[in-house]
C-alpha positions as CSV (number, residue, x, y, z in Angstrom):
1,G,154.0,115.3,144.6
2,C,157.5,114.2,145.3
3,V,158.9,115.3,148.7
4,M,162.4,114.6,147.5
5,G,162.2,117.5,145.0
6,R,161.4,120.0,147.7
7,L,164.4,119.1,149.9
8,R,167.5,121.1,149.9
9,G,170.6,119.0,149.2
10,T,170.6,115.3,149.1
11,P,168.9,113.5,152.0
12,P,170.9,110.8,153.7
13,Y,168.4,108.1,152.8
14,C,164.9,107.6,151.4
15,A,162.3,105.4,152.8
16,L,160.0,103.4,150.5
17,V,157.1,102.2,152.6
18,N,155.2,99.3,151.0
19,P,153.6,96.5,152.9
20,L,154.0,94.3,149.8
21,L,157.6,95.4,149.0
22,M,158.9,91.9,148.3
23,E,155.7,90.6,146.6
24,S,155.7,93.7,144.3
25,G,159.3,93.3,143.2
26,Q,160.1,96.8,144.5
27,A,162.7,95.3,147.0
28,R,165.2,95.3,144.1
29,W,165.2,99.1,144.3
30,C,166.4,99.0,147.9
31,D,169.8,98.9,149.5
32,E,168.3,98.0,152.9
33,I,165.1,96.2,153.7
34,V,163.6,97.0,157.1
35,V,160.8,94.7,158.2
36,G,158.4,95.6,160.9
37,D,157.8,92.1,162.5
38,V,154.9,91.0,164.6
39,S,153.5,87.6,165.3
40,E,150.7,86.4,163.0
41,D,148.2,86.4,165.8
42,V,148.9,90.1,166.6
43,Q,148.9,91.0,162.9
44,I,145.4,89.4,162.5
45,S,144.0,91.0,165.7
46,R,145.3,94.5,164.7
47,T,144.0,94.2,161.1
48,M,140.6,93.0,162.3
49,A,140.4,96.0,164.6
50,R,141.7,98.5,162.1
51,D,139.7,97.4,159.1
52,D,136.6,95.9,160.8
53,N,137.1,92.6,158.8
54,S,136.3,89.1,160.0
55,R,139.0,86.8,161.2
56,S,138.6,84.6,158.1
57,Q,138.9,87.6,155.7
58,V,142.1,88.7,157.4
59,E,143.5,85.2,157.5
60,A,142.9,85.0,153.7
61,I,144.8,88.3,153.2
62,V,147.7,87.1,155.4
63,A,147.8,83.7,153.5
64,A,148.2,85.6,150.2
65,Q,151.2,87.4,151.5
66,L,154.8,86.3,151.7
67,K,155.4,84.0,154.7
68,R,156.7,85.7,157.8
69,S,159.9,83.5,157.7
70,D,160.6,84.5,154.1
71,R,160.1,88.2,154.8
72,L,162.5,88.0,157.8
73,A,165.0,86.1,155.7
74,Q,165.1,88.9,153.2
75,A,165.3,91.7,155.8
76,S,168.6,93.5,156.4
77,R,167.1,95.0,159.5
78,T,164.1,94.1,161.7
79,L,161.9,96.2,163.9
80,T,159.9,94.4,166.5
81,N,156.3,95.7,166.4
82,D,154.7,93.6,169.1
83,G,154.7,96.3,171.8
84,D,153.3,99.8,172.2
85,L,154.1,102.7,170.0
86,I,156.8,104.0,172.3
87,H,158.7,100.7,171.9
88,L,158.4,101.0,168.1
89,Y,159.3,104.7,168.0
90,R,162.5,104.0,170.0
91,Q,163.5,101.4,167.5
92,V,162.8,103.7,164.6
93,D,164.8,106.5,166.2
94,A,167.8,104.1,166.8
95,L,167.6,102.9,163.2
96,H,167.5,106.5,162.0
97,Q,170.6,107.3,164.0
98,E,172.4,104.3,162.6
99,L,171.5,105.3,159.0
100,L,172.8,108.8,159.6
101,A,176.1,107.6,161.0
102,P,179.1,107.8,158.6
């Protein structure tokens, strides 16, 4: 179901989470595009560990996606996702506070 329908009032923003946001054309629905950026090597390593896929399988998936430089060029904001979760959470919290500011 839609979480928005259960909220009281109007939320200050809505997050559309889609790893293929730009490739799918859904970016046109967004006022801001936040990209979680990580080096390709880290992306490949994490995906291999998460999905138990071979390096060649993951490299083929990455090759089919929008290039990192193109993704970053379309981003209005970027979160650096090359550290631990605490590092990422701090960035998300700071972004949340910015989006709430008048």
